[in-house]
N, C-alpha and C positions, 0 to 999 in steps of 0.2 A: 694299539686300538683295543679298548676293553671289549668284553664279550657282548654287551648290549649293542654298542655301536657297530661291531662287526656283523651281528645278526641283522641289524637294521639296514646296513649297506647291502648285504646279500639279498635281502627282501626287496629293496629298491631296484637292484640290478635285475631281479627276476621280473618285476613289474614292467620295467623298461623293455626287456626282451619280449615279453608277451605283447606289449603295445606296438612293437615294430612290425611292419609288414614282412611277409615271408621272403619277399624278394631282397629285402635289406639284409636278412640273415643268411640267405643261401650263398653258396660259393659262386663266383662269377662263372658263367658258362663259357668254356673255351670255344672259339670259333674253329670251324673245320680248316685244317691246314691245306694248302694247295697240293694237288696231286702232282708228283714228280713225273715228268714225261721224258722218255727217250724215244725219239721218232726216227724210223728208218724208211726211206722210200726206195723201192725197187721198180725197175721197168725200162721202158724204151724212151724215145725222144719226148714223149709227153711228160714223163716224170722228170726228164732232164730240163725241159723248158724250151725246146726249140720253137722259134717263132716263124711266122709266114715269110719272113725276110731271110731266114736261114741262120740267124745267130741265136745264141742261148741267152735267155732272160728268165724272168720269174716263171716257174711252172706251178701247177696246182699244188705240188708238194711244198714249194716255198711259201705259197699263200697259207697253206695249212700250218706250217711252222709259225708263221706270223699270227695266226689265230690263237695258237697255244700261248704265245708270248703276250698277246694283247689281253687275254683273259687271266691276268696274273693272280686274281683272287681264287681262281679255281684250279689253275695249272701253273706249274713251274717247268719250263722247257730246259732240261739239263743238257740235252744233246740232240742234234739233228744231223743225220747223214743221208745224203742223196746219192744213191748208186745208179740212177737212171742213165742209160747210154743210148744216144741216137742210133737207130738201126738195129737194136737188139731184138733177137728172137727169143722164144720161150726156151729153146735149147741152151742159149747163152746165159740166161738168168739161172737156169738149172745148174749149169756148169759152175758158175760163180758161187752158188750156194754150197755146192759139194766140195769145191776146191779152194776158195779164197778164205784164208785165215782171218783177214780183216773183216770181211762181210759176215762171216760166221760169228765172230766175236760181237759185232754190233747187233746182230739178230738175237743172240743170246741175252743181251742186256736190254733189248727194246721193250717198251710198253705198248707201242703202236707201230704197225707196219702197213704201208699202202703199196699196192702192186698194180701195174697195168702192163700186160704182155699178151702177145698173140697176133696183133694186127700185122706185123711184118711177116709173120709166117704165112698169113692169108694173102696179103698184097703181093708177095713174091711169087704166088702161084696163079694170079689172075690171068696171065697170058698162057697158062697151061691148065685149062679147065679140068682135064682128066685127073689131075692130082690135087685139086682143091680139097676134096673130101679127106685126102690123106693129110693135108696140112692141118685141117681142123682136128683130126684125130690125134695128130702129134701135139697140138696145143693142149688138148685134154690130158694126154699122158704126161707131158712135161709139167703141166700145172699141178697134177696130182703129186708128182715128185717134189715140186717146189713147196707146196703147202705142207706136205707130210714132213719134209725136212725142217721147215720153219717150226712146226709144232713139236718136233723131236728136240730141237735145239732150245725151244722156249715154249713150254706147254701153256703158259698163262698170257701170252701176248695176244693183243687184239689185232686182227688182220682184216683189211678192207681191200677188196679186189674190184677193179673198174671194168665195166663193159664199155664197148667202143661206140662212137658216133659214126654217122655216115661221113667219110672223109672226102666224098666227091659230090657235094650237093649241087654243083653247077653242071654236072654231067647230063647229057641228053636223057630224057625220060626212058627211052627204050634201053639204054645202057644201064640206067639205075635199076630198071626192072630185073636185070640179070644180077646186079651186084647186091641189092638189098636182101634177098633171101640168103645169100652167103654170109652177109654180116649178121643176120638174125641167127643163123646156125652157129656162127662163132660165139656170139654172145650167150646163146643158150648153153653151149658147151662150157663156157667159162662160169656161168651162173650155177650150173649143175655141180661142177667140181667144187666151187666155192661153198655151196650149201652142204655138200658131202662132209666138209671139214668144219662145218658150223661157223664159218666165217661170214663176213658181210659183203654182199654184192652191191655195187654202186652203178646204177644205170645212168647213162649219159645221152643216149640216142635222141630221145624226145627233147631234152634240155637244149642241145645244140641245134637241133632242127628248127626250133621255134625262132631262133635269131641267128641263123647260119650266116647271114650277110655281115653281121657284127662280129661273129666269133671266128669265121673262116674268111678272112679278108682278101686273101690272095687266091684267085681262081686256079692258079697253077701249083698251089702248095696245100698239102693236107693239114698243116699244123695250125694251132689255135692262136688267136690274138691274146693279149694279156687279159682282156675282159673275158675271153673264153676260158682261160685257165682259172680265173677267179671264180667263174660260175661253177666249174667242176669242183673246185675246192669247197664251194658252198654245199654241194651235194654230199661230199665226204663229211664235212663238218656237221651237217644235220644228223647224219647217221651216228657220228661219234657222240653227239649230245644225248642220244637215246641209250647209251651204254655207260 
């Protein structure tokens, strides 16, 4: 190509570039990649998914894992470990965190942790009113150790701690009048420790009370129906969407 033709070609290219809209010249914007999630659930029978009929099914933790998987453009669920055990107390979760190599490994790798613990401590003392306050104090102390251990193992993990619902909505009103203040004290203790570690407290008492006949279907059993677990998962999910 001679000099004149080359100059003309360069000039034409310049005109074409000037005429193109900016969006045509700009590099394509890369979409945000999904956040990788490693989710660990700790707790008692509610984390495990015990149903009103006594068998294990979907828990709120399972529904949450499903929420992460369903929102595939925002999240990629790489791992889900549910260490919930029916009947567990706060002391037992504390012991697991301090001694179980498998649980400590998963906690170190987790991006999200959910926890519900303390109800069995309280319910175990309802027939021994003189020691109820001691049970709530033990929950507070054990929860401090649990959360401090989690954050030592994994300083960047997001932790969500559940408050408890009234497990005896069918109980006579005079008996509930004695129970509900104890439940309130337990939840207040859980919330205080949770906030102390700058974690997120998830309230469930009002949620379950509004539809307790749907969520607690067996009058002789304190555990939730699947719709109850799904409702609680929804409360966790709303909190997770804010962070």
